[in-house]
Steps between C-alpha positions, in 0.01 A plus 500: 500500500394686812441840343284632219708809431872590476724420797655793684722327760602153618676460834636210709493498877835476681482121533415460133213258560230756418449710188280810494365649177302814416353632176277761342190289581477587876594140591775428755609135489706285735653180360721213608822575314608138447193378309295809408197402708295802597454533876258792493434866422496830687171666406417866544673726248283696258762563232809359337749373757849624418724358772526245781745404775518270800679542832788273603286270718239460224225617735412832331442593137475855366354600163485828308224579252358744246203545738727742693548262792765275647365211704646281770389136513535206734702271275351167612130586527474774239332734747546869426667663802534862390445737208716805435330769290744678266443799269567300182577148377760301695756367249749323729495367856785341696567398860825626652758233578405507870125499417439814707408721205334485159586734214227590250566672168207708374412624153507862390144578388196731535710782641664279762877468500658155509656392826663223699295454817659310789260352754590326825363148550419366846441125473342476844270802467130473426521816288780635283586869480357696208764771540812446291835519676633699205398591146781535247442717195665496160699801383500363146263272305250275676605187687460161335635270773694500828682259730663493843877534511762358733370451859189703409699821535422616149235472231597499134239617249476485122338760277306523177779704335765234570642660814578343839482663844643377830321627812596512865132442562489568875643850447313551170831580336630424151844339529564433131329565170595348166325690223604272213494152650285389204400666175130427540240405762624255766249215512624292794745516790601197707748510788767239570424316826748699715403836350847590371410505130193472280386435144275718287322444169395761247321577176845599368549124435753453780519376856772636727666428833564788740681531831248619759703749705652683201251423219807422290422273202673163520373293206267537200306230313384593149197351326318560172161576655342688789594356840214505752663310785836372623593265783819375664566131563634412847709194413637555149676802351199572281224757458161441335330761283144503370320721252394504138337722247190687612170360378449790260830418329448124488185533288713629213753215519485122497438337839842337532664842488340622821810394697301376800781294657664506839861590421798387706817709513828442679504746788872581472575467129167646377455240224167337425529124569147365447127555459182333621187528285138449596307825533268628224555866584754727667640384835410760762654355814760243606599372844761240597444259788723576802674162469571567132344174384212651305362825363154634423390732220174684446391622159265726313324174399368453856710190566739432786776259401712330766824350368708250699861490389657181362814356668706635209417853609688456828813367330502770233846644440555816300737454207753776559 
């Protein structure tokens, strides 16, 4: 229980020994992933913190917030290294695979258009540049999330109307656009580790796999409730979905019908194979440890739950 308000993102570092969590309560937490012991916090944001990421060497952390800033932190000491001022709230941040750039997805609000801002990061510099390398704009509905593609050559973005866009970001060019990738708002987008495909979740009660270079749909996983987040597992042929009925809907039904479980589906055959209960509200964010031995979920209830898989999980065989 490290947060007093709903979780917005949980994220492992590359080694999987650290877990970072952010929520609507301005608090940015760093934990030991194996036992849930809190190491410390990154203090400075003045609004809800929407997103967090860590570079490959676990030396830098970046956060994006509703206070219209993204902030760069020294991972070990918690010292704030730089603040980027953006026109509106920063909904998603992510280091490029080579750690040279950070993408930042901003909200559309107060007359400002949404955008994907790409800033260069110089690890050895005393000051970071406040001038974005590029700013990508939406030609359709506002952005909800974005991620780096294969070898950082592209950025794939999701939209509020269920569309997907693939950018050649350096040339500010749209390579592909899929207008009907989902039937409702896309709530999360997580890239496979080599950038060749990714998974999305949506309020249309599905999660879907897409090929990055073509935006062609590969697989679809159907649920009976809104899906707020979806993650890929690195060792098993499984995906994990999280969601549940919105709070306004739950008040009119009995508590056990909220459907607040982490749901496991076979990645290839699309069948649901199991669920893990525990949260008392919708699951907003899920991340899987890089070694595939555990996963973390963050909920509307303010709790972070870290689950370590039993030995049976690693010997699981799908019944064809």
